[in-house]
Each structure stands twice: as C-alpha cells, then as structure tokens.
N, CA, C and O atoms as a GROMACS GRO file, in nm:
protein
  588
    1MET      N    1  -1.736   1.759  -0.280
    1MET     CA    2  -1.759   1.631  -0.216
    1MET      C    3  -1.643   1.538  -0.247
    1MET      O    4  -1.607   1.520  -0.364
    2GLY      N    5  -1.585   1.478  -0.145
    2GLY     CA    6  -1.471   1.389  -0.161
    2GLY      C    7  -1.513   1.247  -0.186
    2GLY      O    8  -1.630   1.217  -0.212
    3GLU      N    9  -1.415   1.158  -0.177
    3GLU     CA   10  -1.445   1.017  -0.198
    3GLU      C   11  -1.515   0.959  -0.075
    3GLU      O   12  -1.505   1.016   0.034
    4PRO      N   13  -1.585   0.847  -0.091
    4PRO     CA   14  -1.652   0.785   0.024
    4PRO      C   15  -1.551   0.752   0.135
    4PRO      O   16  -1.434   0.726   0.108
    5GLN      N   17  -1.597   0.754   0.258
    5GLN     CA   18  -1.510   0.733   0.373
    5GLN      C   19  -1.434   0.601   0.365
    5GLN      O   20  -1.316   0.596   0.398
    6GLU      N   21  -1.500   0.493   0.323
    6GLU     CA   22  -1.432   0.363   0.318
    6GLU      C   23  -1.318   0.364   0.216
    6GLU      O   24  -1.218   0.296   0.236
    7GLU      N   25  -1.332   0.440   0.108
    7GLU     CA   26  -1.223   0.452   0.011
    7GLU      C   27  -1.110   0.538   0.067
    7GLU      O   28  -0.993   0.509   0.043
    8ASN      N   29  -1.145   0.642   0.139
    8ASN     CA   30  -1.043   0.725   0.204
    8ASN      C   31  -0.968   0.645   0.310
    8ASN      O   32  -0.847   0.660   0.325
    9ASP      N   33  -1.039   0.561   0.383
    9ASP     CA   34  -0.975   0.475   0.483
    9ASP      C   35  -0.879   0.377   0.417
    9ASP      O   36  -0.770   0.351   0.468
   10LEU      N   37  -0.920   0.322   0.303
   10LEU     CA   38  -0.832   0.232   0.228
   10LEU      C   39  -0.707   0.307   0.182
   10LEU      O   40  -0.596   0.254   0.192
   11PHE      N   41  -0.724   0.428   0.134
   11PHE     CA   42  -0.611   0.512   0.093
   11PHE      C   43  -0.514   0.530   0.209
   11PHE      O   44  -0.392   0.519   0.190
   12PHE      N   45  -0.565   0.559   0.328
   12PHE     CA   46  -0.479   0.576   0.444
   12PHE      C   47  -0.402   0.448   0.473
   12PHE      O   48  -0.281   0.453   0.496
   13VAL      N   49  -0.469   0.334   0.473
   13VAL     CA   50  -0.403   0.207   0.505
   13VAL      C   51  -0.293   0.176   0.403
   13VAL      O   52  -0.184   0.135   0.441
   14CYS      N   53  -0.321   0.196   0.276
   14CYS     CA   54  -0.220   0.173   0.171
   14CYS      C   55  -0.099   0.264   0.191
   14CYS      O   56   0.016   0.219   0.183
   15SER      N   57  -0.125   0.390   0.218
   15SER     CA   58  -0.016   0.487   0.239
   15SER      C   59   0.061   0.455   0.367
   15SER      O   60   0.183   0.467   0.370
   16PHE      N   61  -0.010   0.415   0.469
   16PHE     CA   62   0.053   0.382   0.597
   16PHE      C   63   0.146   0.261   0.584
   16PHE      O   64   0.256   0.260   0.638
   17ILE      N   65   0.102   0.160   0.511
   17ILE     CA   66   0.187   0.042   0.487
   17ILE      C   67   0.310   0.083   0.408
   17ILE      O   68   0.420   0.036   0.437
   18GLU      N   69   0.293   0.169   0.309
   18GLU     CA   70   0.408   0.221   0.233
   18GLU      C   71   0.504   0.295   0.326
   18GLU      O   72   0.626   0.281   0.314
   19TYR      N   73   0.449   0.374   0.416
   19TYR     CA   74   0.532   0.451   0.510
   19TYR      C   75   0.612   0.358   0.601
   19TYR      O   76   0.730   0.381   0.624
   20ILE      N   77   0.547   0.256   0.653
   20ILE     CA   78   0.617   0.159   0.739
   20ILE      C   79   0.726   0.089   0.659
   20ILE      O   80   0.837   0.070   0.710
   21ALA      N   81   0.697   0.050   0.536
   21ALA     CA   82   0.796  -0.018   0.452
   21ALA      C   83   0.918   0.071   0.428
   21ALA      O   84   1.031   0.025   0.436
   22ARG      N   85   0.894   0.198   0.398
   22ARG     CA   86   1.005   0.291   0.376
   22ARG      C   87   1.083   0.315   0.504
   22ARG      O   88   1.206   0.323   0.502
   23THR      N   89   1.012   0.328   0.614
   23THR     CA   90   1.078   0.354   0.743
   23THR      C   91   1.168   0.240   0.784
   23THR      O   92   1.277   0.262   0.838
   24THR      N   93   1.124   0.117   0.759
   24THR     CA   94   1.199  -0.001   0.804
   24THR      C   95   1.281  -0.066   0.694
   24THR      O   96   1.349  -0.166   0.718
   25HIS      N   97   1.275  -0.012   0.572
   25HIS     CA   98   1.349  -0.066   0.457
   25HIS      C   99   1.310  -0.211   0.430
   25HIS      O  100   1.396  -0.299   0.417
   26ASN      N  101   1.179  -0.233   0.420
   26ASN     CA  102   1.126  -0.365   0.391
   26ASN      C  103   1.031  -0.360   0.274
   26ASN      O  104   0.985  -0.252   0.235
   27THR      N  105   1.001  -0.477   0.218
   27THR     CA  106   0.903  -0.486   0.112
   27THR      C  107   0.763  -0.476   0.172
   27THR      O  108   0.744  -0.500   0.292
   28LYS      N  109   0.666  -0.441   0.090
   28LYS     CA  110   0.527  -0.439   0.135
   28LYS      C  111   0.482  -0.579   0.174
   28LYS      O  112   0.404  -0.596   0.267
   29GLU      N  113   0.531  -0.680   0.103
   29GLU     CA  114   0.495  -0.818   0.136
   29GLU      C  115   0.536  -0.853   0.278
   29GLU      O  116   0.458  -0.910   0.354
   30TYR      N  117   0.659  -0.819   0.315
   30TYR     CA  118   0.706  -0.844   0.451
   30TYR      C  119   0.619  -0.770   0.552
   30TYR      O  120   0.581  -0.827   0.655
   31ILE      N  121   0.589  -0.646   0.524
   31ILE     CA  122   0.511  -0.564   0.618
   31ILE      C  123   0.371  -0.622   0.639
   31ILE      O  124   0.329  -0.640   0.753
   32VAL      N  125   0.299  -0.651   0.531
   32VAL     CA  126   0.162  -0.702   0.549
   32VAL      C  127   0.162  -0.840   0.613
   32VAL      O  128   0.071  -0.873   0.689
   33ASN      N  129   0.264  -0.922   0.585
   33ASN     CA  130   0.272  -1.052   0.651
   33ASN      C  131   0.301  -1.039   0.800
   33ASN      O  132   0.247  -1.114   0.881
   34LYS      N  133   0.385  -0.944   0.837
   34LYS     CA  134   0.416  -0.922   0.979
   34LYS      C  135   0.297  -0.862   1.053
   34LYS      O  136   0.268  -0.901   1.166
   35ILE      N  137   0.229  -0.768   0.991
   35ILE     CA  138   0.114  -0.706   1.056
   35ILE      C  139  -0.004  -0.803   1.062
   35ILE      O  140  -0.069  -0.814   1.166
   36GLY      N  141  -0.030  -0.872   0.954
   36GLY     CA  142  -0.140  -0.968   0.947
   36GLY      C  143  -0.272  -0.903   0.910
   36GLY      O  144  -0.294  -0.785   0.934
   37LYS      N  145  -0.359  -0.983   0.852
   37LYS     CA  146  -0.489  -0.933   0.804
   37LYS      C  147  -0.575  -0.878   0.917
   37LYS      O  148  -0.642  -0.776   0.900
   38GLU      N  149  -0.573  -0.944   1.030
   38GLU     CA  150  -0.658  -0.900   1.141
   38GLU      C  151  -0.621  -0.758   1.187
   38GLU      O  152  -0.708  -0.674   1.207
   39LYS      N  153  -0.491  -0.735   1.203
   39LYS     CA  154  -0.447  -0.602   1.246
   39LYS      C  155  -0.462  -0.499   1.134
   39LYS      O  156  -0.491  -0.382   1.162
   40ILE      N  157  -0.443  -0.540   1.009
   40ILE     CA  158  -0.466  -0.448   0.898
   40ILE      C  159  -0.613  -0.407   0.895
   40ILE      O  160  -0.646  -0.290   0.871
   41ASN      N  161  -0.700  -0.502   0.921
   41ASN     CA  162  -0.843  -0.470   0.927
   41ASN      C  163  -0.872  -0.373   1.040
   41ASN      O  164  -0.955  -0.283   1.026
   42LYS      N  165  -0.804  -0.390   1.153
   42LYS     CA  166  -0.822  -0.298   1.266
   42LYS      C  167  -0.773  -0.157   1.228
   42LYS      O  168  -0.840  -0.058   1.258
   43ILE      N  169  -0.658  -0.150   1.160
   43ILE     CA  170  -0.607  -0.020   1.115
   43ILE      C  171  -0.706   0.044   1.019
   43ILE      O  172  -0.732   0.164   1.025
   44TYR      N  173  -0.762  -0.037   0.930
   44TYR     CA  174  -0.863   0.013   0.836
   44TYR      C  175  -0.984   0.069   0.910
   44TYR      O  176  -1.033   0.178   0.879
   45ASN      N  177  -1.031  -0.006   1.009
   45ASN     CA  178  -1.149   0.038   1.085
   45ASN      C  179  -1.122   0.163   1.169
   45ASN      O  180  -1.214   0.239   1.198
   46LEU      N  181  -0.996   0.185   1.207
   46LEU     CA  182  -0.959   0.302   1.287
   46LEU      C  183  -0.889   0.410   1.203
   46LEU      O  184  -0.834   0.505   1.257
   47ALA      N  185  -0.891   0.395   1.072
   47ALA     CA  186  -0.815   0.485   0.985
   47ALA      C  187  -0.852   0.631   1.004
   47ALA      O  188  -0.764   0.718   1.001
   48GLU      N  189  -0.978   0.660   1.024
   48GLU     CA  190  -1.020   0.798   1.041
   48GLU      C  191  -0.957   0.859   1.167
   48GLU      O  192  -0.923   0.978   1.168
   49VAL      N  193  -0.941   0.778   1.272
   49VAL     CA  194  -0.877   0.823   1.395
   49VAL      C  195  -0.726   0.831   1.375
   49VAL      O  196  -0.663   0.931   1.409
   50TYR      N  197  -0.667   0.724   1.319
   50TYR     CA  198  -0.522   0.722   1.297
   50TYR      C  199  -0.476   0.835   1.205
   50TYR      O  200  -0.366   0.888   1.221
   51HIS      N  201  -0.560   0.870   1.110
   51HIS     CA  202  -0.524   0.977   1.016
   51HIS      C  203  -0.499   1.110   1.088
   51HIS      O  204  -0.426   1.195   1.038
   52CYS      N  205  -0.559   1.126   1.204
   52CYS     CA  206  -0.542   1.249   1.283
   52CYS      C  207  -0.423   1.242   1.377
   52CYS      O  208  -0.382   1.343   1.434
   53GLU      N  209  -0.367   1.123   1.395
   53GLU     CA  210  -0.254   1.103   1.485
   53GLU      C  211  -0.122   1.138   1.414
   53GLU      O  212  -0.117   1.153   1.292
   54ASN      N  213  -0.018   1.151   1.492
   54ASN     CA  214   0.117   1.168   1.438
   54ASN      C  215   0.157   1.036   1.374
   54ASN      O  216   0.158   0.932   1.441
   55ILE      N  217   0.190   1.038   1.246
   55ILE     CA  218   0.217   0.914   1.172
   55ILE      C  219   0.339   0.840   1.228
   55ILE      O  220   0.342   0.717   1.227
   56ASP      N  221   0.439   0.914   1.276
   56ASP     CA  222   0.556   0.848   1.334
   56ASP      C  223   0.520   0.774   1.462
   56ASP      O  224   0.574   0.667   1.490
   57LYS      N  225   0.429   0.829   1.540
   57LYS     CA  226   0.385   0.766   1.665
   57LYS      C  227   0.314   0.633   1.637
   57LYS      O  228   0.347   0.531   1.697
   58ILE      N  229   0.217   0.636   1.544
   58ILE     CA  230   0.145   0.511   1.518
   58ILE      C  231   0.232   0.412   1.441
   58ILE      O  232   0.215   0.290   1.454
   59THR      N  233   0.325   0.462   1.361
   59THR     CA  234   0.419   0.373   1.293
   59THR      C  235   0.504   0.299   1.395
   59THR      O  236   0.519   0.177   1.386
   60ASP      N  237   0.559   0.371   1.493
   60ASP     CA  238   0.640   0.307   1.598
   60ASP      C  239   0.558   0.203   1.674
   60ASP      O  240   0.610   0.096   1.708
   61GLU      N  241   0.432   0.233   1.702
   61GLU     CA  242   0.347   0.139   1.774
   61GLU      C  243   0.324   0.010   1.694
   61GLU      O  244   0.337  -0.100   1.748
   62ILE      N  245   0.292   0.025   1.566
   62ILE     CA  246   0.266  -0.093   1.481
   62ILE      C  247   0.394  -0.173   1.460
   62ILE      O  248   0.390  -0.296   1.460
   63ILE      N  249   0.506  -0.105   1.441
   63ILE     CA  250   0.634  -0.174   1.425
   63ILE      C  251   0.664  -0.258   1.549
   63ILE      O  252   0.704  -0.374   1.538
   64ALA      N  253   0.645  -0.200   1.667
   64ALA     CA  254   0.671  -0.273   1.792
   64ALA      C  255   0.572  -0.388   1.811
   64ALA      O  256   0.613  -0.500   1.840
   65GLU      N  257   0.443  -0.361   1.794
   65GLU     CA  258   0.340  -0.464   1.812
   65GLU      C  259   0.357  -0.580   1.715
   65GLU      O  260   0.330  -0.695   1.750
   66SER      N  261   0.403  -0.551   1.595
   66SER     CA  262   0.415  -0.653   1.491
   66SER      C  263   0.554  -0.713   1.482
   66SER      O  264   0.581  -0.799   1.398
   67ASN      N  265   0.644  -0.667   1.569
   67ASN     CA  266   0.782  -0.716   1.571
   67ASN      C  267   0.848  -0.705   1.432
   67ASN      O  268   0.909  -0.800   1.383
   68ILE      N  269   0.833  -0.589   1.372
   68ILE     CA  270   0.892  -0.564   1.239
   68ILE      C  271   1.037  -0.520   1.259
   68ILE      O  272   1.066  -0.423   1.328
   69GLN      N  273   1.125  -0.595   1.196
   69GLN     CA  274   1.268  -0.566   1.204
   69GLN      C  275   1.309  -0.479   1.085
   69GLN      O  276   1.244  -0.480   0.980
   70ASN      N  277   1.416  -0.403   1.102
   70ASN     CA  278   1.470  -0.327   0.990
   70ASN      C  279   1.526  -0.423   0.887
   70ASN      O  280   1.591  -0.522   0.919
   71GLY      N  281   1.499  -0.390   0.761
   71GLY     CA  282   1.545  -0.475   0.652
   71GLY      C  283   1.651  -0.405   0.570
   71GLY      O  284   1.709  -0.305   0.612
   72ASN      N  285   1.674  -0.459   0.452
   72ASN     CA  286   1.774  -0.400   0.363
   72ASN      C  287   1.717  -0.375   0.224
   72ASN      O  288   1.791  -0.372   0.126
   73TYR      N  289   1.587  -0.356   0.217
   73TYR     CA  290   1.521  -0.327   0.091
   73TYR      C  291   1.523  -0.176   0.070
   73TYR      O  292   1.456  -0.101   0.141
   74TYR      N  293   1.600  -0.133  -0.027
   74TYR     CA  294   1.612   0.011  -0.055
   74TYR      C  295   1.559   0.038  -0.194
   74TYR      O  296   1.601  -0.024  -0.291
   75LEU      N  297   1.468   0.132  -0.202
   75LEU     CA  298   1.414   0.171  -0.331
   75LEU      C  299   1.515   0.257  -0.404
   75LEU      O  300   1.587   0.337  -0.344
   76LYS      N  301   1.520   0.241  -0.534
   76LYS     CA  302   1.599   0.332  -0.616
   76LYS      C  303   1.518   0.460  -0.628
   76LYS      O  304   1.420   0.465  -0.703
   77ILE      N  305   1.558   0.561  -0.555
   77ILE     CA  306   1.477   0.682  -0.544
   77ILE      C  307   1.550   0.801  -0.603
   77ILE      O  308   1.668   0.822  -0.577
   78HIS      N  309   1.480   0.876  -0.681
   78HIS     CA  310   1.532   1.000  -0.739
   78HIS      C  311   1.497   1.115  -0.645
   78HIS      O  312   1.429   1.096  -0.544
   79ASN      N  313   1.543   1.233  -0.680
   79ASN     CA  314   1.506   1.351  -0.603
   79ASN      C  315   1.357   1.379  -0.613
   79ASN      O  316   1.298   1.435  -0.521
   80ASP      N  317   1.297   1.341  -0.723
   80ASP     CA  318   1.155   1.365  -0.744
   80ASP      C  319   1.071   1.241  -0.714
   80ASP      O  320   0.970   1.216  -0.780
   81LYS      N  321   1.113   1.163  -0.616
   81LYS     CA  322   1.042   1.040  -0.581
   81LYS      C  323   0.898   1.070  -0.539
   81LYS      O  324   0.870   1.176  -0.482
   82PRO      N  325   0.809   0.977  -0.568
   82PRO     CA  326   0.672   0.995  -0.521
   82PRO      C  327   0.666   0.980  -0.369
   82PRO      O  328   0.744   0.904  -0.310
   83THR      N  329   0.576   1.052  -0.307
   83THR     CA  330   0.559   1.041  -0.162
   83THR      C  331   0.487   0.911  -0.129
   83THR      O  332   0.432   0.845  -0.217
   84PHE      N  333   0.488   0.876  -0.002
   84PHE     CA  334   0.416   0.756   0.039
   84PHE      C  335   0.266   0.774   0.016
   84PHE      O  336   0.194   0.677  -0.006
   85TRP      N  337   0.217   0.899   0.022
   85TRP     CA  338   0.075   0.927  -0.008
   85TRP      C  339   0.047   0.900  -0.156
   85TRP      O  340  -0.057   0.842  -0.189
   86GLU      N  341   0.138   0.942  -0.244
   86GLU     CA  342   0.117   0.921  -0.387
   86GLU      C  343   0.117   0.772  -0.422
   86GLU      O  344   0.035   0.726  -0.502
   87ILE      N  345   0.209   0.698  -0.363
   87ILE     CA  346   0.212   0.553  -0.388
   87ILE      C  347   0.089   0.487  -0.327
   87ILE      O  348   0.032   0.395  -0.386
   88GLY      N  349   0.048   0.533  -0.209
   88GLY     CA  350  -0.074   0.481  -0.147
   88GLY      C  351  -0.194   0.497  -0.239
   88GLY      O  352  -0.280   0.410  -0.245
   89LYS      N  353  -0.200   0.608  -0.311
   89LYS     CA  354  -0.310   0.634  -0.405
   89LYS      C  355  -0.305   0.536  -0.522
   89LYS      O  356  -0.409   0.490  -0.568
   90VAL      N  357  -0.185   0.503  -0.570
   90VAL     CA  358  -0.170   0.404  -0.678
   90VAL      C  359  -0.226   0.270  -0.631
   90VAL      O  360  -0.303   0.206  -0.703
   91TYR      N  361  -0.186   0.227  -0.511
   91TYR     CA  362  -0.235   0.099  -0.457
   91TYR      C  363  -0.386   0.104  -0.436
   91TYR      O  364  -0.456   0.009  -0.471
   92GLN      N  365  -0.435   0.214  -0.380
   92GLN     CA  366  -0.578   0.226  -0.353
   92GLN      C  367  -0.659   0.211  -0.482
   92GLN      O  368  -0.758   0.139  -0.484
   93ARG      N  369  -0.616   0.279  -0.588
   93ARG     CA  370  -0.691   0.272  -0.714
   93ARG      C  371  -0.694   0.130  -0.769
   93ARG      O  372  -0.799   0.084  -0.816
   94LEU      N  373  -0.581   0.061  -0.764
   94LEU     CA  374  -0.576  -0.077  -0.814
   94LEU      C  375  -0.668  -0.166  -0.729
   94LEU      O  376  -0.743  -0.247  -0.784
   95ILE      N  377  -0.662  -0.152  -0.600
   95ILE     CA  378  -0.746  -0.233  -0.511
   95ILE      C  379  -0.894  -0.207  -0.537
   95ILE      O  380  -0.973  -0.301  -0.542
   96LEU      N  381  -0.932  -0.081  -0.552
   96LEU     CA  382  -1.072  -0.049  -0.579
   96LEU      C  383  -1.119  -0.110  -0.712
   96LEU      O  384  -1.230  -0.161  -0.722
   97MET      N  385  -1.033  -0.103  -0.813
   97MET     CA  386  -1.070  -0.160  -0.942
   97MET      C  387  -1.084  -0.312  -0.931
   97MET      O  388  -1.176  -0.370  -0.990
   98LEU      N  389  -0.996  -0.376  -0.858
   98LEU     CA  390  -1.002  -0.521  -0.840
   98LEU      C  391  -1.122  -0.561  -0.755
   98LEU      O  392  -1.185  -0.663  -0.781
   99CYS      N  393  -1.153  -0.483  -0.655
   99CYS     CA  394  -1.270  -0.515  -0.571
   99CYS      C  395  -1.397  -0.508  -0.654
   99CYS      O  396  -1.486  -0.591  -0.637
  100ASP      N  397  -1.406  -0.412  -0.742
  100ASP     CA  398  -1.523  -0.400  -0.829
  100ASP      C  399  -1.531  -0.519  -0.924
  100ASP      O  400  -1.639  -0.571  -0.952
  101TYR      N  401  -1.414  -0.561  -0.974
  101TYR     CA  402  -1.408  -0.671  -1.069
  101TYR      C  403  -1.434  -0.805  -1.000
  101TYR      O  404  -1.510  -0.887  -1.051
  102ASN      N  405  -1.371  -0.828  -0.885
  102ASN     CA  406  -1.379  -0.957  -0.817
  102ASN      C  407  -1.484  -0.964  -0.706
  102ASN      O  408  -1.515  -1.072  -0.657
  103LYS      N  409  -1.538  -0.850  -0.668
  103LYS     CA  410  -1.634  -0.841  -0.558
  103LYS      C  411  -1.573  -0.890  -0.426
  103LYS      O  412  -1.643  -0.944  -0.340
  104ASN      N  413  -1.443  -0.872  -0.411
  104ASN     CA  414  -1.374  -0.906  -0.285
  104ASN      C  415  -1.383  -0.789  -0.190
  104ASN      O  416  -1.422  -0.679  -0.228
  105ASN      N  417  -1.348  -0.814  -0.065
  105ASN     CA  418  -1.342  -0.701   0.028
  105ASN      C  419  -1.206  -0.633   0.019
  105ASN      O  420  -1.110  -0.690  -0.034
  106PHE      N  421  -1.200  -0.513   0.071
  106PHE     CA  422  -1.079  -0.431   0.060
  106PHE      C  423  -0.956  -0.498   0.121
  106PHE      O  424  -0.849  -0.498   0.059
  107ILE      N  425  -0.969  -0.554   0.238
  107ILE     CA  426  -0.852  -0.605   0.310
  107ILE      C  427  -0.794  -0.728   0.240
  107ILE      O  428  -0.673  -0.738   0.226
  108ASP      N  429  -0.878  -0.821   0.197
  108ASP     CA  430  -0.827  -0.938   0.124
  108ASP      C  431  -0.758  -0.895  -0.006
  108ASP      O  432  -0.653  -0.948  -0.042
  109THR      N  433  -0.818  -0.798  -0.074
  109THR     CA  434  -0.760  -0.751  -0.200
  109THR      C  435  -0.631  -0.673  -0.175
  109THR      O  436  -0.535  -0.687  -0.251
  110LEU      N  437  -0.629  -0.592  -0.071
  110LEU     CA  438  -0.507  -0.519  -0.034
  110LEU      C  439  -0.394  -0.619  -0.009
  110LEU      O  440  -0.283  -0.602  -0.059
  111TYR      N  441  -0.423  -0.721   0.066
  111TYR     CA  442  -0.323  -0.824   0.098
  111TYR      C  443  -0.274  -0.892  -0.030
  111TYR      O  444  -0.154  -0.913  -0.049
  112GLU      N  445  -0.368  -0.926  -0.117
  112GLU     CA  446  -0.334  -0.990  -0.243
  112GLU      C  447  -0.244  -0.902  -0.329
  112GLU      O  448  -0.144  -0.948  -0.384
  113VAL      N  449  -0.279  -0.774  -0.341
  113VAL     CA  450  -0.202  -0.681  -0.425
  113VAL      C  451  -0.064  -0.656  -0.367
  113VAL      O  452   0.036  -0.662  -0.439
  114LEU      N  453  -0.057  -0.627  -0.237
  114LEU     CA  454   0.072  -0.588  -0.178
  114LEU      C  455   0.168  -0.705  -0.162
  114LEU      O  456   0.284  -0.685  -0.127
  115THR      N  457   0.122  -0.827  -0.186
  115THR     CA  458   0.211  -0.943  -0.186
  115THR      C  459   0.233  -0.996  -0.328
  115THR      O  460   0.284  -1.107  -0.345
  116SER      N  461   0.194  -0.918  -0.428
  116SER     CA  462   0.202  -0.966  -0.566
  116SER      C  463   0.326  -0.914  -0.638
  116SER      O  464   0.400  -0.830  -0.587
  117TRP      N  465   0.347  -0.966  -0.756
  117TRP     CA  466   0.459  -0.931  -0.843
  117TRP      C  467   0.459  -0.785  -0.885
  117TRP      O  468   0.565  -0.728  -0.909
  118ILE      N  469   0.342  -0.724  -0.895
  118ILE     CA  470   0.334  -0.589  -0.952
  118ILE      C  471   0.395  -0.482  -0.861
  118ILE      O  472   0.434  -0.375  -0.909
  119ILE      N  473   0.403  -0.509  -0.732
  119ILE     CA  474   0.457  -0.410  -0.639
  119ILE      C  475   0.604  -0.382  -0.670
  119ILE      O  476   0.646  -0.266  -0.664
  120GLU      N  477   0.680  -0.483  -0.701
  120GLU     CA  478   0.821  -0.462  -0.737
  120GLU      C  479   0.832  -0.371  -0.860
  120GLU      O  480   0.923  -0.288  -0.869
  121LYS      N  481   0.739  -0.387  -0.954
  121LYS     CA  482   0.739  -0.303  -1.074
  121LYS      C  483   0.703  -0.158  -1.040
  121LYS      O  484   0.764  -0.065  -1.091
  122ILE      N  485   0.603  -0.141  -0.954
  122ILE     CA  486   0.563  -0.006  -0.914
  122ILE      C  487   0.673   0.060  -0.832
  122ILE      O  488   0.697   0.180  -0.844
  123ASP      N  489   0.741  -0.019  -0.748
  123ASP     CA  490   0.849   0.033  -0.663
  123ASP      C  491   0.971   0.079  -0.742
  123ASP      O  492   1.052   0.157  -0.690
  124ASN      N  493   0.986   0.034  -0.864
  124ASN     CA  494   1.101   0.074  -0.945
  124ASN      C  495   1.071   0.209  -1.009
  124ASN      O  496   1.011   0.216  -1.116
  125TYR      N  497   1.112   0.317  -0.942
  125TYR     CA  498   1.080   0.451  -0.988
  125TYR      C  499   1.162   0.492  -1.110
  125TYR      O  500   1.140   0.599  -1.166
  126GLU      N  501   1.256   0.408  -1.150
  126GLU     CA  502   1.331   0.435  -1.272
  126GLU      C  503   1.256   0.384  -1.395
  126GLU      O  504   1.291   0.416  -1.508
  127SER      N  505   1.153   0.305  -1.371
  127SER     CA  506   1.068   0.260  -1.482
  127SER      C  507   0.946   0.354  -1.489
  127SER      O  508   0.935   0.448  -1.411
  128SER      N  509   0.859   0.326  -1.581
  128SER     CA  510   0.742   0.414  -1.596
  128SER      C  511   0.618   0.359  -1.528
  128SER      O  512   0.512   0.421  -1.536
  129MET      N  513   0.627   0.245  -1.462
  129MET     CA  514   0.508   0.180  -1.408
  129MET      C  515   0.430   0.268  -1.311
  129MET      O  516   0.308   0.277  -1.320
  130TYR      N  517   0.499   0.333  -1.220
  130TYR     CA  518   0.431   0.419  -1.124
  130TYR      C  519   0.350   0.528  -1.193
  130TYR      O  520   0.244   0.567  -1.146
  131TYR      N  521   0.401   0.577  -1.306
  131TYR     CA  522   0.339   0.689  -1.378
  131TYR      C  523   0.228   0.647  -1.473
  131TYR      O  524   0.159   0.732  -1.529
  132GLU      N  525   0.210   0.518  -1.492
  132GLU     CA  526   0.109   0.470  -1.586
  132GLU      C  527  -0.032   0.496  -1.532
  132GLU      O  528  -0.051   0.524  -1.413
  133THR      N  529  -0.128   0.488  -1.620
  133THR     CA  530  -0.267   0.511  -1.580
  133THR      C  531  -0.315   0.397  -1.491
  133THR      O  532  -0.265   0.285  -1.501
  134PRO      N  533  -0.411   0.424  -1.405
  134PRO     CA  534  -0.467   0.316  -1.322
  134PRO      C  535  -0.522   0.201  -1.407
  134PRO      O  536  -0.511   0.084  -1.368
  135GLU      N  537  -0.580   0.232  -1.520
  135GLU     CA  538  -0.636   0.129  -1.608
  135GLU      C  539  -0.526   0.038  -1.662
  135GLU      O  540  -0.544  -0.084  -1.671
  136TYR      N  541  -0.412   0.096  -1.699
  136TYR     CA  542  -0.301   0.016  -1.749
  136TYR      C  543  -0.246  -0.075  -1.639
  136TYR      O  544  -0.223  -0.194  -1.663
  137ILE      N  545  -0.226  -0.022  -1.520
  137ILE     CA  546  -0.175  -0.102  -1.409
  137ILE      C  547  -0.273  -0.216  -1.379
  137ILE      O  548  -0.231  -0.330  -1.354
  138TYR      N  549  -0.400  -0.185  -1.380
  138TYR     CA  550  -0.505  -0.285  -1.357
  138TYR      C  551  -0.498  -0.396  -1.462
  138TYR      O  552  -0.502  -0.514  -1.428
  139GLU      N  553  -0.487  -0.361  -1.588
  139GLU     CA  554  -0.481  -0.460  -1.696
  139GLU      C  555  -0.355  -0.546  -1.685
  139GLU      O  556  -0.360  -0.668  -1.706
  140CYS      N  557  -0.243  -0.484  -1.651
  140CYS     CA  558  -0.120  -0.561  -1.630
  140CYS      C  559  -0.141  -0.662  -1.517
  140CYS      O  560  -0.105  -0.778  -1.529
  141TYR      N  561  -0.198  -0.615  -1.408
  141TYR     CA  562  -0.222  -0.703  -1.293
  141TYR      C  563  -0.313  -0.819  -1.332
  141TYR      O  564  -0.284  -0.935  -1.301
  142LYS      N  565  -0.422  -0.788  -1.398
  142LYS     CA  566  -0.518  -0.892  -1.438
  142LYS      C  567  -0.454  -0.994  -1.533
  142LYS      O  568  -0.484  -1.113  -1.526
  143ASN      N  569  -0.366  -0.946  -1.621
  143ASN     CA  570  -0.301  -1.034  -1.718
  143ASN      C  571  -0.173  -1.098  -1.666
  143ASN      O  572  -0.110  -1.179  -1.734
  144ASN      N  573  -0.135  -1.060  -1.544
  144ASN     CA  574  -0.017  -1.117  -1.477
  144ASN      C  575   0.112  -1.093  -1.554
  144ASN      O  576   0.202  -1.177  -1.555
  145LYS      N  577   0.119  -0.976  -1.621
  145LYS     CA  578   0.241  -0.939  -1.694
  145LYS      C  579   0.231  -0.794  -1.737
  145LYS      O  580   0.123  -0.736  -1.741
  146ILE      N  581   0.346  -0.736  -1.768
  146ILE     CA  582   0.352  -0.601  -1.823
  146ILE      C  583   0.308  -0.610  -1.968
  146ILE      O  584   0.360  -0.690  -2.046
  147LEU      N  585   0.213  -0.529  -2.004
  147LEU     CA  586   0.159  -0.533  -2.141
  147LEU      C  587   0.235  -0.441  -2.234
  147LEU      O  588   0.203  -0.432  -2.353
   0.00000   0.00000   0.00000
C-alpha cells in the first residue's frame, strides 16, 4: 500500500515545480510566483492525470501559460545530482510535516516553503542540507536557521 493520493499529488506538484525551475534556470520562488496559487492548485487537483502525461509537454504548456522566461539561476550540480523527483520528495516531506504542525492546506504551505530561505540551502548540493533527515530540515525551517 502506497501513500495517500493527496500526498502523492503533492509529491508530483513539488517535483513538477522543480522540473520547471531546472528547465528554465529559475528559482522555485520565481516559478511559484509566475504560476500563482490558483494554477498550482489546479495542477494539484489534476496531478493524477498530469502524472500520466509527457512531462515535457505539460512543462511547455505551463511555461507558456504562465509566461515564464528563461533565467540565469544555475544549480551547482555534481555528476551524482539528485533528480527532480528526489528533490520533490524532500519538499513534499517538509510540507507534510508543516501542514501537520500548522494545520495549513498543502498549497499555501507549498507556496510558503518554496519561497522561503531554506530552498537556497537545499539547492546547494555541495552542502549536506539535501541529504539531511526530514526531521532536521523541518527543525531548521521552524527555527528559521541552520541548526
């Protein structure tokens, strides 16, 4: 038995935003601001359908609809870089932990997390932040600093 569908849908949305950011060389903050909460909520509600689509096709559609321009944000990436799915899982876990703590909905919390200071730390694959436990990342986020 896998995770509940709403959590799997959240995982897809987190990974999809990461994919768009990598494709366009932009920060997650820029991407979520360009897409907007309403459209992110729509992607979340259609995640089960979108998950079956070609990711490049739906990425191109969202980029065009949201008028996302190519940026100059380049991650320092090693040969063993985490995939957009792996990073999506990191974001999903943090969002789920925060939703349980704050009783917020997924989309508001996703927006809050992906526009926060911690994303730059997670994006730095030369540091250990990406590899830390979900509990450690959560505590850092809650305390607004690296512990």
